[in-house]
C-alpha positions, -999 to 999 in steps of 0.1 A, spaced: 609 -229 198 607 -224 236 584 -202 256 612 -178 267 623 -173 231 589 -161 218 590 -126 203 576 -99 226 543 -86 214 525 -54 225 504 -74 250 535 -88 268 554 -55 269 553 -36 302 535 -3 301 557 28 304 551 45 338 555 82 333 555 110 358 573 91 386 600 116 395 631 130 379 651 98 383 629 79 359 637 103 330 600 108 324 590 129 354 578 165 357 559 169 323 555 132 318 567 132 281 540 158 272 564 186 263 559 220 279 526 240 285 496 241 262 464 224 254 479 191 245 498 189 279 465 189 298 445 158 306 413 151 288 424 169 256 406 158 224 414 180 195 396 170 163 420 161 134 404 188 112 408 216 138 432 243 125 438 263 156 409 286 153 416 299 118 389 295 92 390 258 82 399 246 48 365 232 41 350 267 45 378 285 25 375 264 -6 344 271 -28 317 245 -32 319 224 -64 307 190 -76 274 174 -84 244 195 -87 211 182 -100 201 215 -115 226 208 -143 204 180 -155 170 198 -153 149 200 -184 146 236 -196 120 247 -221 119 277 -243 89 297 -230 65 318 -250 34 337 -238 0 338 -255 4 376 -258 34 370 -281 15 345 -302 -13 370 -305 11 397 -318 30 376 -344 4 352 -359 -28 356 -379 -62 339 -374 -61 302 -384 -23 299 -384 -5 267 -373 23 275 -347 52 251 -344 87 250 -331 102 255 -366 80 285 -374 89 302 -341 126 298 -348 122 309 -384 105 341 -374 130 348 -346 105 347 -318 126 321 -300 163 317 -303 168 281 -290 143 254 -285 163 238 -256 143 206 -246 112 219 -264 87 247 -261 63 255 -233 34 278 -239 25 300 -209 -9 317 -203 3 353 -199 -18 378 -219 -49 373 -240 -54 353 -272 -80 366 -296 -70 345 -326 -79 310 -335 -45 292 -336 -34 256 -337 -4 255 -314 20 225 -314 43 225 -284 59 201 -259 41 216 -228 13 239 -220 3 256 -188 -33 249 -177 -41 286 -181 -28 286 -216 -48 255 -226 -81 271 -213 -74 304 -231 -65 287 -264 -97 266 -263 -118 296 -254 -105 314 -284 -115 284 -306 -80 271 -312 -62 238 -305 -34 230 -281 -15 199 -295 11 183 -274 41 170 -294 
């Protein structure tokens, strides 16, 4: 192999000189076509630009991962409901609440909220309690047992 027989790479090729008169074949518009944004110098159109119409990433609805799909949801019950449906000294559990139709689904468990008053002495077995509920249950003489 000799030096003059080496294949011409991009570094060795001469650069194309455009816009040097009509005789060169690349004069006048300098291979940029006719008028318009792309014929001007300094143009930089982003590859996702769609000519001013509403872009595709805004036309398509959002979908995909969302952490709220994996949140733990509890069936909630208020103290006012427990006061209505149970007698003094009863034990309240998830099975009894379902049996009586007070809650439909237990979901990840049951959470007792402190809305309303509790005048009965109840033993409540649930997964979670609000702080207000615990204080009201204990004031009524009952027990709040976390499962």
